[in-house]
ROVEXSE-116713 format. One record per residue (C-alpha): residue number from 1; x, y, z. Coordinates in steps of 0.1 Angstrom, whole numbers. Each point is the difference from the previous one (the first is absolute). Layout:
R;guro;u;v;w
R;NUM;X;Y;Z;
...
//
This chain:
R;guro;u;v;w
R;1;-1933;-164;485;
R;2;-3;20;-32;
R;3;28;11;-23;
R;4;2;14;-35;
R;5;26;-18;-22;
R;6;22;20;-22;
R;7;8;-18;-32;
R;8;37;-9;-4;
R;9;-2;-2;-38;
R;10;-15;28;-21;
R;11;-18;-22;-27;
R;12;-17;17;-29;
R;13;-38;-4;5;
R;14;-11;13;-34;
R;15;-23;-19;-23;
R;16;27;-7;-27;
R;17;12;-35;-9;
R;18;26;-11;27;
R;19;20;-20;-25;
R;20;4;31;-23;
R;21;9;21;31;
R;22;28;-24;11;
R;23;14;-2;-35;
R;24;0;38;-2;
R;25;19;2;33;
R;26;26;-26;-12;
R;27;3;18;-33;
R;28;8;32;19;
R;29;26;-18;21;
R;30;16;-15;-32;
R;31;1;35;-14;
R;32;23;11;28;
R;33;-26;17;23;
R;34;10;-4;37;
R;35;-23;17;25;
R;36;-13;-8;34;
R;37;-36;0;-13;
R;38;9;-25;-28;
R;39;17;-24;23;
R;40;-28;2;25;
R;41;-26;-7;-26;
R;42;20;-30;-14;
R;43;6;-13;35;
R;44;-37;3;8;
R;45;-10;-20;-31;
R;46;25;-27;7;
R;47;-13;-4;36;
R;48;-36;-1;-12;
R;49;11;-29;-22;
R;50;20;-15;28;
R;51;33;3;-20;
R;52;20;7;31;
R;53;35;-1;-15;
R;54;-10;26;-26;
R;55;-17;21;27;
R;56;32;-2;22;
R;57;21;11;-29;
R;58;-23;30;-8;
R;59;0;11;37;
R;60;38;-2;1;
R;61;3;22;-31;
R;62;-25;25;15;
R;63;21;1;32;
R;64;31;7;-20;
R;65;-17;32;-12;
R;66;-16;8;34;
R;67;15;-15;32;
R;68;-25;20;21;
R;69;-31;-17;-14;
R;70;-17;-17;30;
R;71;-26;-15;-23;
R;72;28;-14;-22;
R;73;17;-17;29;
R;74;-34;-15;12;
R;75;-6;-13;-35;
R;76;34;-16;-1;
R;77;-7;-15;34;
R;78;-32;-16;-13;
R;79;17;-14;-30;
R;80;29;-14;20;
R;81;-24;-16;25;
R;82;-19;-16;-29;
R;83;33;-13;-14;
R;84;8;-18;33;
R;85;27;25;13;
R;86;-14;12;33;
R;87;33;15;12;
R;88;3;21;-31;
R;89;-37;9;3;
R;90;5;11;37;
R;91;28;23;-10;
R;92;-21;16;-27;
R;93;-30;4;24;
R;94;23;16;26;
R;95;12;25;-25;
R;96;-35;8;-10;
R;97;-10;6;36;
R;98;30;22;6;
R;99;-13;22;-28;
R;100;-37;-4;6;
R;101;-4;-10;38;
R;102;-38;-5;-2;
R;103;-2;-17;-34;
R;104;-25;-28;7;
R;105;10;-22;-30;
R;106;35;0;13;
R;107;-11;-6;36;
R;108;-21;-30;-11;
R;109;28;-13;-22;
R;110;25;3;28;
R;111;-23;-17;25;
R;112;-6;-29;-24;
R;113;38;-3;-7;
R;114;8;1;37;
R;115;-24;-29;5;
R;116;17;-20;-27;
R;117;34;7;15;
R;118;-13;-6;35;
R;119;14;33;10;
R;120;-22;5;30;
R;121;28;10;24;
R;122;-2;30;23;
R;123;24;20;-22;
R;124;-19;-6;-32;
R;125;-33;9;16;
R;126;15;31;15;
R;127;15;11;-33;
R;128;-33;-4;-17;
R;129;-18;18;28;
R;130;24;29;0;
R;131;-1;3;-38;
R;132;-38;2;-1;
R;133;-7;21;32;
R;134;16;33;-6;
R;135;-26;16;23;
R;136;16;-15;31;
R;137;27;19;18;
R;138;35;-12;-9;
R;139;10;-4;36;
R;140;-28;-25;5;
R;141;10;-23;-28;
R;142;37;4;7;
R;143;-6;-10;37;
R;144;-19;-30;-10;
R;145;26;-10;-25;
R;146;27;4;27;
R;147;-19;-22;24;
R;148;-4;-26;-27;
R;149;37;0;-7;
R;150;8;-4;37;
R;151;-26;-28;3;
R;152;15;-18;-30;
R;153;35;2;16;
R;154;-14;-14;33;
R;155;0;33;19;
R;156;-26;26;9;
R;157;-31;-2;23;
R;158;-23;-17;-25;
R;159;5;-32;-21;
R;160;-4;-3;-37;
R;161;-35;-14;3;
R;162;-12;31;19;
R;163;15;23;-26;
R;164;-15;-20;-28;
R;165;-35;2;17;
R;166;4;38;2;
R;167;10;3;-36;
R;168;-29;-23;-11;
R;169;-25;22;19;
R;170;15;31;-15;
R;171;-1;-16;-35;
R;172;-38;-6;2;
R;173;-9;31;-20;
R;174;25;-11;-27;
R;175;-15;-36;0;
R;176;-35;15;-4;
R;177;12;21;-30;
R;178;17;-30;-16;
R;179;-31;-22;6;
R;180;-22;27;-15;
R;181;22;2;-30;
R;182;0;-37;-5;
R;183;-38;-1;4;
R;184;-4;27;-27;
R;185;18;-21;-26;
R;186;-13;-34;11;
R;187;34;-13;12;
R;188;-16;-24;25;
R;189;32;-17;12;
R;190;14;33;10;
R;191;-32;9;17;
R;192;2;-32;20;
R;193;37;8;10;
R;194;-6;36;11;
R;195;-33;-7;18;
R;196;15;-30;18;
R;197;28;23;13;
R;198;-26;26;10;
R;199;-21;-25;20;
R;200;31;-14;16;
R;201;10;35;12;
R;202;-36;11;7;
R;203;-23;-30;6;
R;204;-31;23;3;
R;205;5;16;-34;
R;206;-34;-6;-15;
R;207;8;12;-36;
R;208;31;-22;-2;
R;209;-20;-31;10;
R;210;-28;9;-24;
R;211;23;6;-29;
R;212;20;-31;9;
R;213;-33;-20;-4;
R;214;-6;17;-34;
R;215;35;-9;-12;
R;216;-4;-36;11;
R;217;-33;-2;-18;
R;218;17;11;-32;
R;219;27;-26;4;
R;220;-26;-28;7;
R;221;13;-6;35;
R;222;-34;-6;16;
R;223;11;-11;35;
R;224;23;30;4;
R;225;-27;24;-14;
R;226;-25;-14;25;
R;227;24;5;29;
R;228;8;36;-10;
R;229;-37;9;-4;
R;230;-8;-16;34;
R;231;26;23;16;
R;232;-15;30;-18;
R;233;-35;-9;12;
R;234;13;-5;35;
R;235;15;35;0;
R;236;-30;16;-16;
R;237;-32;-21;3;
R;238;-20;28;-16;
R;239;21;0;-33;
R;240;-24;-9;-28;
R;241;28;-6;-24;
R;242;19;-23;24;
R;243;-32;-20;8;
R;244;-8;-2;-38;
R;245;34;-13;-9;
R;246;2;-25;28;
R;247;-34;-14;-11;
R;248;11;-1;-36;
R;249;31;-20;8;
R;250;-21;-25;20;
R;251;-26;-3;-27;
R;252;25;-5;-28;
R;253;14;-29;20;
R;254;-34;-17;5;
R;255;-6;11;36;
R;256;-33;18;-7;
R;257;-15;-5;35;
R;258;30;18;15;
R;259;-1;28;-26;
R;260;-37;8;5;
R;261;2;19;34;
R;262;28;22;-14;
R;263;-21;10;-29;
R;264;-30;6;22;
R;265;20;21;23;
R;266;14;20;-29;
R;267;-35;7;-13;
R;268;-11;9;34;
R;269;27;26;3;
R;270;-3;12;-37;
R;271;-35;-8;-13;
R;272;9;12;-35;
R;273;32;-21;-3;
R;274;-6;-16;-34;
R;275;29;-25;1;
R;276;-11;-14;34;
R;277;-37;-2;-12;
R;278;10;-17;-32;
R;279;22;-26;17;
R;280;-27;-6;27;
R;281;-26;-4;-28;
R;282;20;-27;-18;
R;283;7;-18;33;
R;284;-38;0;9;
R;285;-9;-13;-35;
R;286;24;-29;4;
R;287;-16;-7;33;
R;288;-35;-1;-16;
R;289;-10;31;19;
R;290;-13;17;-31;
R;291;-25;24;17;
R;292;29;14;21;
R;293;23;1;-30;
R;294;-26;19;-19;
R;295;-2;26;28;
R;296;38;5;-3;
R;297;-2;5;-37;
R;298;-29;24;4;
R;299;22;21;23;
R;300;27;1;-26;
R;301;-24;12;-27;
R;302;-11;28;24;
R;303;36;12;3;
R;304;11;-7;-35;
R;305;-31;0;-24;
R;306;23;-9;-29;
R;307;14;-31;16;
R;308;-11;-24;-27;
R;309;12;-32;17;
R;310;-19;8;32;
R;311;-32;4;-21;
R;312;6;-34;-17;
R;313;7;-18;33;
R;314;-31;17;15;
R;315;-22;-12;-29;
R;316;15;-35;3;
R;317;-8;-2;37;
R;318;-36;12;-6;
R;319;-4;-27;-27;
R;320;13;-26;24;
R;321;-26;11;26;
R;322;-29;1;-25;
R;323;-4;38;1;
R;324;-6;3;-37;
R;325;-10;37;-1;
R;326;29;12;21;
R;327;24;-23;-20;
R;328;-12;15;-32;
R;329;5;36;13;
R;330;36;-7;11;
R;331;9;-19;-32;
R;332;-15;27;-22;
R;333;22;25;17;
R;334;30;-22;-6;
R;335;-9;-2;-37;
R;336;0;38;-2;
R;337;35;0;13;
R;338;13;-31;-19;
R;339;-22;-3;-31;
R;340;23;-25;-17;
R;341;-1;-26;29;
R;342;-17;-32;-11;
R;343;-2;-11;37;
R;344;-20;31;8;
R;345;-24;-7;-29;
R;346;-3;-37;9;
R;347;-9;7;37;
R;348;-24;29;-9;
R;349;-17;-23;-25;
R;350;-5;-26;28;
R;351;-15;26;23;
R;352;-24;12;-28;
R;353;-10;-36;-7;
R;354;-9;-5;36;
R;355;-20;32;0;
R;356;-20;-12;-31;
R;357;16;27;-21;
R;358;6;-25;-28;
R;359;6;23;-30;
R;360;27;19;18;
R;361;16;-33;12;
R;362;-1;-13;-36;
R;363;18;30;-13;
R;364;27;-3;26;
R;365;5;-37;-5;
R;366;3;6;-37;
R;367;26;27;6;
R;368;21;-25;20;
R;369;-3;-26;-27;
R;370;11;25;-26;
R;371;32;4;19;
R;372;3;-36;12;
R;373;-19;-23;-24;
R;374;9;-31;20;
R;375;-12;13;34;
R;376;-24;-28;9;
R;377;-13;18;31;
R;378;-11;29;-22;
R;379;-15;-24;-25;
R;380;-21;-18;26;
R;381;-11;34;15;
R;382;-10;12;-35;
R;383;-22;-32;-4;
R;384;-17;4;33;
R;385;-7;37;-4;
R;386;-13;-6;-36;
R;387;-23;-27;14;
R;388;-13;25;26;
R;389;-6;25;-28;
R;390;-18;-26;-22;
R;391;27;2;-27;
R;392;-1;-37;-7;
R;393;20;3;-32;
R;394;30;13;21;
R;395;-5;-29;25;
R;396;1;-26;-28;
R;397;32;15;-14;
R;398;17;1;34;
R;399;-11;-36;8;
R;400;16;-11;-33;
R;401;33;18;8;
R;402;1;-15;35;
R;403;-8;-35;-14;
R;404;29;4;-24;
R;405;23;9;29;
R;406;-13;-30;19;
R;407;-13;22;28;
R;408;-31;-12;19;
R;409;-30;24;-6;
R;410;-30;-17;15;
R;411;-15;33;10;
R;412;1;14;-35;
R;413;-13;-33;-14;
R;414;-29;3;24;
R;415;-8;35;-13;
R;416;0;-13;-36;
R;417;-24;-28;9;
R;418;-23;25;17;
R;419;0;22;-31;
R;420;-8;-31;-22;
R;421;-28;-9;24;
R;422;-15;35;-2;
R;423;1;-2;-38;
R;424;-19;-33;0;
R;425;28;-21;-12;
R;426;-7;-27;25;
R;427;22;-28;-14;
R;428;30;23;-4;
R;429;-5;13;36;
R;430;-1;-35;14;
R;431;33;-9;-17;
R;432;17;32;12;
R;433;-13;-5;36;
R;434;15;-35;-1;
R;435;33;16;-12;
R;436;0;23;30;
R;437;-6;-29;23;
R;438;29;-19;-16;
R;439;23;29;8;
R;440;-15;6;35;
R;441;-20;-30;14;
R;442;-9;19;31;
R;443;-22;26;-16;
R;444;-35;0;15;
R;445;-13;29;-22;
R;446;9;-20;-31;
R;447;-16;-31;14;
R;448;-32;18;8;
R;449;-4;16;-34;
R;450;9;-32;-18;
R;451;-27;-18;20;
R;452;-25;26;-13;
R;453;9;-8;-36;
R;454;0;-37;5;
R;455;-34;1;16;
R;456;-13;20;-30;
R;457;13;-27;-22;
R;458;-19;-26;19;
R;459;31;-15;17;
R;460;-14;2;35;
R;461;23;-26;15;
R;462;32;18;-12;
R;463;-16;33;10;
R;464;-6;-13;35;
R;465;35;-12;3;
R;466;13;34;-9;
R;467;-22;17;25;
R;468;9;-25;28;
R;469;37;8;-6;
R;470;-7;37;0;
R;471;-19;-4;33;
R;472;28;-18;16;
R;473;24;27;-10;
R;474;-22;30;8;
R;475;-34;-8;15;
R;476;-14;36;-3;
R;477;3;-1;-38;
R;478;-20;-31;-9;
R;479;-22;-10;29;
R;480;-32;12;-16;
R;481;4;-22;-31;
R;482;-7;-32;19;
R;483;-35;9;10;
R;484;-24;-27;-13;
R;485;27;-21;-17;
R;486;-2;-30;23;
//
């Protein structure tokens, strides 16, 4: 169902300013110039701006100069149709087809006009068929026309319905051409109309069912799209495209469990089908099947190494599953393809932090904060990576900013207390450990270290209480500190 569409209107496609061009054309008209080319150009500009009355007037003046212009009649038909005069439009399209019997723009315009006028009678269909099928012997079309006339008058061996069925079957190639022309320009309502006629005449027409599904998708008619794609899959169970589109319709309507087998079958038939792999990967992610989703994304990157989003999703899944090295590799590749993405920098920084590559993580977190100063996730990540790298001055600065933003930061507070403890500033460390426990009472590591400092200060009862609480929360941390206390 493929057709090349010949443009009705020859519009200038140069790089000059369109407003200047139009004014130049009008100036030439005011100066007395009257040529077919001038009127065609003005009509084209008017139609592009949807000034249908002006367009109709220009086409009429063109036709006064050249009554044999099939394109001029087709243009007038389009303008008349847009102005709500389908009868006048039909006469113009008929004249265009008389001059240019295979002119697809006129064929499509006439078919649309006939639909508006509900002119689906046997005679109308026969006239259109005869006008567009010059390859058929005249005696064949004349005989069918004669039979149609007899049937309409109540005579003949066959009734009108039989003749109509014959004509509809004979018109199938025309409907295919009209559907293809409508597809090419994105005229989805016309695609629906022509494909519906095709499947009514030929219920096993796979391409018509498939394109009908595409058109219904474009017009947001999900139930109709699903039904059309189901028919296409039934006719060709091995069609990757039909399986993919049926799965997409189901997934977009929240029926992911139903969509999954269609994607899996599509991938089985076409292992390198990137759209099916992508949709399947997203579906698996939402089902918390991240290892399987990662495999789908890996297959995409093998087929399309520059598919940035597949690298990002792969890295995200690896992060989710604790595979830090693999996550870093995928996210680094994403960063090569999308160096300006802060999401890529953020996730790669998380992977580096988990791997203990703190300087690289710090650099990436800082790059995120340069672009998004209020990104609290990046700020917290910067503090934790700075703590891991021993850059306590950065940790202190981050903790201050988080405190100003009223964001809990017990982990960073703990790191500051440890640094104070290492520097011998015992009283300050005790105070900061207490701050950490105010923010997060269930913090066995902070309780344990605070117990150490209190014991060193001779506050054994308070130290013992801290250790008992730490033991109750995490026995393996503090059990050894009770030896000999009782």
